[in-house]
N, C-alpha and C positions, 0 to 999 in steps of 0.2 A: 591729832586724830584725823584720819582721812574721812572725807565725805562720801557716802555711798552713792552709786550712780542714781540719778534722778532726784536726789535729795536737794540739790542746789539748782543752778541754772541749766546744767547740762542734762538733757533728757536721756533716758535709757534707750539705747539703740538696739532694735529688735529685728531679726529676720524670721520669716515664717516659711517652713518647708513642709508641704503637704501636696499629695497628688490630686486631691479633690479641688478643682479650680474654683467652683462656686463657694465652697467653704473657706478656701484660702483668701479669696478676694473680699468676702464678707468680713472675715476676721481682721483683715488688714484695715478696712474702713473703720471698724469698731475700735480697734486698738489705737489707730491714729487719733481718734476722738478723745482718748483717755489722756488726762493731764500727766505730763512727765514721760510719756512714751512716744517713740518715733520709729515707725516701721521703715527700715532702710533697704529692704529687699525681700523678694519672694522667690521660691523655687518649687518646681513641681515634682522633683524626684531627688533621691538621696545624693547622687553624684553632683547634680547641679547645686544642691544645697552646700555640699562640701566646698565646691569651687567658689560659691558666693561668700560663704563664711570666711574663707581664706583671703578673699579680696577686700571685704569691707570690715572685718574684725569686729563683729557686733558684741554687745554686752550680753545679750540673751538670744538663744536660738529656740524657737518653738518648733518642735520636730515630731512628725507622725512616726509611729512605730513601723507600720506596714506600708511599704511603697515599692514601686517597680525599680528595677536596675540594682539599687543598693538599698537595703533595709534601713530603717531609722536607727536600729542598734548599731549597725556597721557605720552609718554616717556619724553617729554620736562619737564613736571611737576616733574616727578620722578627724572630726572637727576639733575634738579635745587635743589631738596631737598638733593640728595646724594652728589652733588659736587657744592655747591653754587657759587664758583668762576668761574665755566665753563660758557662760553658764547654759546648760542644756535643760530645757523643760519639755518633757515628752507630753504631747497632747494627742490622745488617741481614743478610738472606740474599744480598744482591747482591754478587757479586765482580767486577762490571763495572768496568774501569778508568775508564770515563767517569763513573760514579757517584762513584767515589773522588776523581777529579779535581775534579768539581763541588763535592763536599763540602769539599775543601780550599779551593777558590776562594770558597766561601760562608762561610768562617770557622770550620769545624769544627776542633776540637782533636784529634780521634781518630776512628778508623774500625775497628770490630770486626765480625766475622761472628757470626751467632747460634749457631754451633756452638762458640763460646768457652765455657769453663767459668765457673761463677759466681765462682770465685776470680779468674779473669782479668778478668771484667767489673768486679768490686769494686775490683781493683787499678788498672784503667784509670780508674775514676772518681776514685780518689785521685790518680793521676798527673796527670790533666787539671785537677783542682781545685787542684793545686800549681803550675799554670802551665806544665806541660810538654805535649809532644805525644806521640802514640803512633806516629808514623811514623818509620821507621828507614831508613837507606840501602838495606838489602836489600829493604824493602817499596817504596821509592821507584822502584826499577828497573822495576817494573810500569807506572809512569806516564810513563816518559821519552818513549816514542814518542807517547803521547797528548798530553803536554805540548808537544812540538815541533809537532804537527799543529794544535793549537788556535790559531786566529788571535787576536791580541791588539791590535786596532786602537787601543785607548786607551792602550797602553803603548809609550813610545818605547824606543830602545835604552838599555840600562843597562850599566854596566861596574864590575867590582870595583876598578878603579883609583880609584874614588871613595871606597873604604873605606880607613881607616887600617890599619896593620899589626895593631894590637890588635883592631880590628873583624873583620879576617880571621881572626885567631886564635879569636875568640869564635864566628864563623860555622862554622869547622871543627869546633869542639867541640859546638856545637848539632847539627850534622849527624851527629855521632857518637853522638847520643842523650843527652848529658850534660845534667843540669838545672842551674839557675842556681847552686845551692849547690855542686855538684861543679866547675863551671867556675870559681867564685870560689876554691875551694881550690887548683885546679890552677894558676891564674894569680896566686895570692896577692893577690887584690883582694876588695873587698866584694861582697855579693850585689846591693846597690843599684847599684854600678858596672856589674856584669854586665847588670842590667836596662836601664840607660841605653845600654850598647853595643848590646844587642839591639834596642831601640827605634830607635836611630840607624841601624843597618844595614838594618833593615826599611824605614825611611823612604827611605834613599838608593837602595835597590834597588827601590823601589816594590812591595814585597811586603806581604802582609796578615797573615801568621802565621808561627810557627816551622815549621809543616809546609811551607809554601811555601818557606821558607828552605832546608829540607833538599832539596826538589826542585831548587831553583836551584843549590845547592852540588854536587849530583850531576851535573846537566846540564852545568854549566860546568867540571866536573872539578876543583873545588876540593877535593873529597874523593874517594877511591877507594872503590868498592863492595867489600864483603868477598867 
């Protein structure tokens, strides 16, 4: 069983990409003071953030949505292409459903508002570094209307009938916010088996991330919102 970043002696390597210098520098100082986190670089715009991520290959990228030159959404796509293993955590003032939707579609693992506490941000970094997402069914309800309105010409109809009973079980638990370790315990299977099920169900449903899986599960009424 592999050890998640930050759980052992190796800290989680983080870069911060934000065009507000005062906010960025302050966040860097606070994050560096958190146990198990190591800020290995900063960038003030999307393009510089892409270049930095490509160079240092961080575990987690804290990324603003709205920046000059290249937006955070565009930077998210480019960083995921350059460093597929990097997890993207959007940290922004934007509470627009469309921004959140586009972040999910672009491969972000989490979406936080800037009024979050430093403890919440630090914990979010640890969560996404561990392969989890920060979206929950109660957050997903904000996106349902946007999700339905967005046209998806490149995606044909999908059906949960393509999933096995075990994959449906795993999807329900993912949508309830459980991580792979907790799902493994609940279903009495290994974490690697859970990872395989998650990968298979995403492929079958033509989804790109656990966050999209939560949205899908809510939209298709596979899980009920609390």
